[in-house]
C-alpha positions in Angstrom: 187.8 275.1 26.0 187.9 272.0 23.7 185.6 272.0 20.7 184.1 268.7 21.8 182.6 270.1 25.0 178.9 269.8 25.5 176.4 272.6 25.6 172.9 272.3 27.2 170.4 274.9 26.1 167.3 275.4 28.3 164.1 277.0 27.0 160.3 276.5 26.4 158.9 273.7 24.4 156.5 274.1 21.5 153.6 273.2 23.8 153.4 276.9 25.0 154.6 278.1 21.6 156.3 281.5 21.6 159.1 283.4 20.0 161.4 282.0 22.6 160.4 278.5 21.6 161.6 279.3 18.1 164.8 280.9 19.4 165.7 277.9 21.5 165.3 275.6 18.5 167.2 277.9 16.1 170.0 278.4 18.6 170.3 274.7 19.3 170.3 273.7 15.6 172.9 276.4 14.7 175.1 275.5 17.7 174.9 271.8 16.8 177.0 272.4 13.7 179.9 273.5 15.9 179.3 271.8 19.3 177.8 268.8 21.0 174.4 270.1 22.0 171.5 268.9 24.2 168.3 270.6 25.2 166.0 270.7 28.2 162.5 272.0 27.4 160.0 273.4 29.9 156.8 271.7 28.8 154.1 273.0 31.2 154.9 276.6 32.1 152.0 277.4 34.4 148.3 276.4 34.7 147.0 276.6 31.2 143.9 278.6 32.1 146.2 281.5 33.3 148.1 281.6 30.0 146.8 284.4 27.7 147.4 282.3 24.7 145.6 279.2 26.0 143.7 278.7 22.8 146.9 277.5 21.0 148.5 275.6 23.8 149.5 272.1 22.6 148.5 272.7 19.0 150.8 271.5 16.2 151.2 274.9 14.4 155.0 275.0 14.0 157.1 273.3 11.3 160.4 274.0 13.2 162.0 271.1 15.0 165.3 270.2 16.6 167.8 268.7 14.3 168.2 264.9 14.5 171.1 264.0 16.7 170.3 266.6 19.4 169.3 264.9 22.7 166.1 266.6 23.9 164.4 266.3 27.2 160.8 267.5 26.6 159.8 268.3 29.2 160.0 269.7 32.6 156.7 270.9 34.2 156.3 273.7 36.7 154.2 271.4 39.1 155.6 267.9 38.6 158.6 266.8 40.7 158.9 263.6 38.7 159.8 265.7 35.7 162.4 267.5 37.8 164.0 264.2 38.7 164.1 263.2 35.0 165.7 266.6 34.2 168.4 265.9 36.9 169.0 262.4 35.4 169.2 264.0 31.9 171.9 266.4 33.1 173.9 263.6 34.8 173.7 261.6 31.5 174.6 264.4 29.2 177.3 265.9 31.5 177.2 269.4 29.9 180.2 271.7 30.3 178.0 274.8 29.8 174.2 275.4 30.4 172.6 278.3 28.7 169.3 279.3 30.4 166.8 281.4 28.3 165.2 284.1 30.5 161.9 285.6 29.3 159.4 285.2 32.1 159.6 284.8 35.8 157.0 281.9 35.7 159.8 279.4 35.1 162.3 280.8 37.6 161.9 278.0 40.1 162.6 275.4 37.4 165.7 277.2 36.3 166.8 277.5 39.9 166.4 273.7 40.2 168.5 273.1 37.2 171.2 275.4 38.7 171.1 273.2 41.8 171.1 270.0 39.8 174.2 271.2 37.9 176.0 271.8 41.2 175.2 268.3 42.2 176.6 266.8 39.0 179.7 267.9 37.1 179.3 271.6 38.0 179.1 273.1 34.5 179.4 276.8 33.7 176.0 278.5 33.7 174.9 281.4 31.5 171.6 283.3 31.5 170.5 284.8 28.2 168.1 287.6 28.7 165.3 288.1 26.2 163.4 290.4 28.6 164.7 292.4 31.5 161.3 292.4 33.3 157.7 291.9 32.1 155.6 294.9 33.2 152.5 292.7 33.4 154.2 290.2 35.7 155.7 293.1 37.7 152.2 294.5 38.3 151.0 291.4 40.2 152.3 291.4 43.8 152.6 287.5 44.3 154.4 287.1 41.0 156.6 290.1 41.7 157.7 288.7 45.1 158.2 285.2 43.6 160.3 286.7 40.7 162.4 288.8 43.1 163.3 285.9 45.4 163.8 283.1 42.9 165.4 285.4 40.4 168.0 286.7 42.9 169.0 283.2 43.8 169.2 282.2 40.2 171.3 285.1 39.0 173.8 284.8 41.9 177.4 283.8 41.0 176.8 282.7 37.4 179.6 282.6 34.9 178.2 284.9 32.3 175.1 286.7 31.1 173.9 287.5 27.6 171.8 290.3 26.2 170.9 291.1 22.6 171.7 294.8 22.8 173.9 297.3 24.6 170.8 299.1 26.0 169.6 295.8 27.5 173.1 295.2 28.9 172.9 298.5 30.8 169.4 297.7 32.0 170.3 294.3 33.2 173.5 295.5 34.9 171.6 298.3 36.8 168.4 296.4 37.7 170.2 293.2 38.9 173.5 294.7 40.1 175.5 292.5 37.7 179.1 293.6 36.8 178.9 294.9 33.2 182.0 293.0 32.2 180.2 289.7 32.9 177.4 290.7 30.4 178.0 289.9 26.8 176.1 291.3 23.9 175.2 288.8 21.1 172.8 289.9 18.3 169.6 288.2 17.7 169.6 285.9 14.6 167.1 286.3 11.9 163.9 284.3 11.9 164.2 283.1 8.3 162.5 279.8 8.7 159.2 280.7 7.0 160.1 280.1 3.4 160.3 282.5 0.5 158.1 285.4 -0.3 155.1 284.7 -2.5 153.9 286.8 -5.4 152.4 289.9 -3.7 149.3 290.0 -5.9 148.6 286.3 -5.4 149.1 286.7 -1.6 146.6 289.6 -1.5 144.1 287.6 -3.6 144.5 284.6 -1.3 143.6 286.9 1.7 140.7 288.5 -0.2 142.4 291.9 -0.1 141.7 294.2 -3.0 143.6 297.3 -1.8 147.0 298.0 -3.4 148.6 299.2 -0.2 148.7 296.8 2.8 150.0 297.9 6.2 150.8 294.9 8.4 150.8 294.7 12.2 151.9 291.2 13.2 152.5 289.3 16.4 151.0 289.0 19.9 148.8 292.0 20.7 149.8 293.4 24.1 149.5 296.9 25.6 153.2 297.7 25.0 152.9 296.9 21.3 151.1 300.2 20.7 148.4 298.9 18.3 145.9 301.7 19.2 148.4 304.3 18.1 148.7 302.6 14.7 144.9 302.6 14.2 144.8 306.3 15.0 147.6 307.0 12.6 145.9 304.9 9.9 142.7 306.9 10.4 144.5 310.1 9.7 145.9 309.1 6.3 144.6 311.3 3.4 141.3 310.0 2.1 142.8 309.3 -1.4 145.4 307.0 0.3 142.9 305.4 2.7 140.7 304.3 -0.3 143.7 302.3 -1.6 144.9 301.0 1.7 144.1 298.2 4.2 145.3 297.9 7.8 145.9 294.2 8.5 146.3 293.5 12.3 147.3 289.9 12.7 148.0 288.3 16.1 146.5 286.7 19.2 145.1 289.4 21.6 146.6 288.9 25.0 145.7 292.2 26.7 143.0 294.9 26.3 140.8 292.8 24.0 137.6 294.8 24.6 139.3 298.1 24.2 140.9 297.2 20.9 137.8 295.7 19.4 135.8 298.7 20.5 138.3 301.0 19.0 138.1 299.3 15.6 134.3 299.1 15.7 134.1 302.8 16.5 136.5 303.8 13.7 135.2 305.7 10.8 137.4 303.6 8.5 136.6 300.2 10.2 135.8 298.7 6.8 139.5 299.3 5.9 140.7 297.4 9.0 141.1 293.6 9.2 141.7 292.0 12.6 142.9 288.4 12.6 142.8 287.3 16.3 144.9 284.1 16.2 148.4 282.8 16.8 149.4 282.3 13.2 150.6 278.8 12.1 154.1 278.7 10.5 152.6 277.8 7.2 150.7 281.1 6.9 153.4 283.5 8.1 154.9 284.0 4.6 151.4 284.7 3.2 150.8 287.7 5.4 154.2 289.2 4.9 154.0 288.6 1.2 150.8 290.5 1.0 152.1 293.4 3.0 153.8 296.6 1.6 155.0 297.8 4.9 155.3 296.3 8.4 154.6 298.6 11.3 155.8 297.9 14.9 154.7 300.9 17.0 156.1 299.5 20.3 156.1 301.7 23.4 159.0 299.6 24.8 160.9 296.6 23.6 164.1 294.6 24.2 163.9 292.8 20.9 161.3 291.8 18.4 161.1 288.5 16.7 158.6 290.1 14.3 161.2 292.6 13.2 163.6 289.8 12.4 160.9 288.1 10.3 160.2 291.3 8.4 163.9 291.8 7.8 164.3 288.2 6.6 161.6 289.0 3.9 163.2 292.3 3.0 160.2 294.3 3.9 160.2 298.0 4.9 159.7 298.3 8.7 158.3 301.3 10.5 159.4 300.8 14.1 159.5 302.8 17.3 163.0 303.9 18.3 163.0 302.1 21.7 165.3 299.7 23.6 167.3 297.2 21.7 165.4 297.8 18.5 167.5 301.0 18.0 170.5 298.8 17.7 169.2 295.6 16.0 167.3 297.6 13.3 169.8 300.5 12.7 171.9 298.5 10.2 168.9 297.5 8.0 168.3 299.9 5.1 164.5 299.2 5.3 164.1 300.6 8.8 162.2 303.8 9.4 162.2 304.9 13.0 159.4 306.8 14.7 159.0 308.2 18.2 157.0 305.8 20.5 153.4 306.8 21.0 153.6 309.6 18.4 150.6 309.2 16.0 151.7 312.0 13.6 155.2 310.5 13.3 153.6 307.1 12.5 151.2 308.6 10.0 154.0 310.4 8.1 156.3 307.3 8.1 153.4 305.1 6.7 152.6 307.7 4.1 156.2 307.8 2.9 156.0 304.1 2.1 152.8 304.4 0.0 154.5 304.5 -3.4 158.0 303.1 -2.7 157.3 299.4 -2.5 161.0 298.6 -2.2 162.4 295.2 -1.4 165.4 295.6 0.8 168.5 293.5 1.1 168.3 291.0 3.9 170.9 291.9 6.6 173.8 289.6 7.4 172.5 288.3 10.7 172.7 284.6 9.7 172.8 282.1 12.6 176.3 280.8 11.6 177.8 284.2 12.2 175.8 284.6 15.4 177.1 281.3 16.7 180.7 282.4 16.3 180.0 285.0 19.0 178.6 282.3 21.3 181.7 280.2 20.7 184.0 283.1 21.6 182.1 283.6 24.8 182.1 279.8 25.7 185.8 279.6 25.1 186.4 282.7 27.3 184.8 281.1 30.3 
């Protein structure tokens, strides 16, 4: 495959900002240094009132943008055929040799299927699906969405040229669930989310957040049932009294599920005055502040394919207490600051947090830079 061939990357725009929005931008920018790249963004993913994070839809809270020189069609809407026609014209104009579709939710499956059809009507590029999620349990629990996902997803995945996962465990899950030949699934690691600037002085960061405690435990990112936040609260409550007096549990992230249950749990806690809940989608400009103030980042997930939060924590050299689940076992194993715990095990969480109390070590950032990651993509692109 000639180096001049065009790659079109398809993912969500910043309107419905998520970790996959960041991933799409980082991948496109990194790929742009080696290949001719264009991008198609999904702008309106679903009716806004149905989106759990509707409070931040359309807000300008991210500093990350596509590099100049990358043609971007922003955007394609779930309910607007005119935008589908424009996407078709964009494909005809760009003439990509390869299209990489980002898969993270079934809500955009019909738009991805349309792009597959459009590609077949133009210059018939190779098509790859990159899986960030095998299946979302919340979507799977709703019958109409489950049926929609099953039908459109099956049509979309049929007869593609390659598939990408970010871990061997996800490769196995994808192969089994969707009956895809394992040799067509390629594992490419997740690049670091290192776009948030440098660490600030820890004392200044704590002062800025009005935190007086010397030991700050950070839980960061969207709050969903599978993230295991209630287990972290219980583990925090069981720390020795002399440690609790010097500690603060900082839970930062937009609540998407079980809002009442979480707030009630915090209010009922005997150490509620030591727990801070920041229920918001954090703007890029404040991410470094929270991580700089933290002494340990805790991700007590009950399941996970990957975690953008883990990659932020690693980029800042922070110790990470994380559940030994899914792709995290692979992506975090090579980072010296990783401390694995059993999912849903409160005592294991408590002990791991306690071990970090007096260490306060800054760890070497792992070598998962995007330029190295892109080499893996290029090897795959050339192989097909």
